C-alpha positions in Angstrom: 5.7 -139.8 -85.6 7.0 -138.8 -82.0 9.6 -137.4 -83.0 8.0 -135.7 -84.9 5.4 -134.3 -82.4 8.3 -133.8 -80.1 10.6 -131.9 -81.6 11.7 -128.4 -81.3 10.0 -126.7 -84.1 7.0 -127.1 -86.4 9.0 -128.0 -89.8 9.3 -131.5 -89.2 5.6 -131.7 -88.9 5.2 -129.1 -91.5 6.4 -132.0 -94.0 4.5 -134.9 -93.0 1.3 -132.5 -92.5 2.2 -132.0 -96.2 2.6 -134.9 -97.2 -0.5 -136.6 -94.7 -3.0 -134.4 -95.5 -1.3 -133.9 -99.1 -2.2 -129.7 -98.3 0.3 -127.0 -97.2 -0.1 -125.8 -93.2 0.6 -122.2 -93.1 3.8 -122.2 -92.4 3.4 -118.8 -89.6 0.5 -120.0 -88.3 2.2 -123.8 -87.7 4.5 -121.6 -85.8 2.1 -120.4 -83.8 0.7 -123.7 -82.3 4.1 -125.3 -82.4 5.0 -122.5 -79.8 1.2 -122.7 -77.8 0.9 -119.0 -78.5 -2.5 -118.2 -77.8 -5.1 -119.5 -80.3 -6.3 -116.0 -82.2 -9.3 -115.6 -84.7 -6.4 -115.0 -87.3 -4.8 -118.5 -87.1 -7.5 -119.8 -87.0 -8.5 -118.1 -89.4 -4.6 -119.3 -91.1 -5.2 -122.7 -90.9 -8.8 -123.6 -91.7 -10.7 -120.3 -93.4 -14.3 -121.4 -92.6 -13.7 -121.7 -89.0 -13.2 -118.9 -87.3 -11.9 -118.5 -82.9 -15.6 -119.0 -82.3 -16.0 -122.5 -83.6 -13.1 -124.4 -82.1 -12.8 -122.9 -79.0 -14.5 -125.4 -76.6 -12.2 -127.6 -78.0 -9.0 -126.3 -77.4 -10.6 -125.3 -73.9 -11.2 -129.6 -73.9 -7.3 -129.6 -74.9 -5.9 -126.8 -72.3 -4.8 -124.8 -75.2 -4.1 -121.3 -74.3 -6.2 -119.2 -75.9 -6.8 -115.3 -76.4 
């Protein structure tokens, strides 16, 4: 798992997540997160249409994730 998480691209994680969670992630949104680009509403919605940036803001701040 550490090899997947420390890789330079999200591709290995996308394959793992699709298998483990039996659901495909949006590749563009996963790449956005993998590159540590600031969170925005579009990325959050692409990963989970039931959530907004406001819904995840506190969690993102808690782990020091950049946000717009």
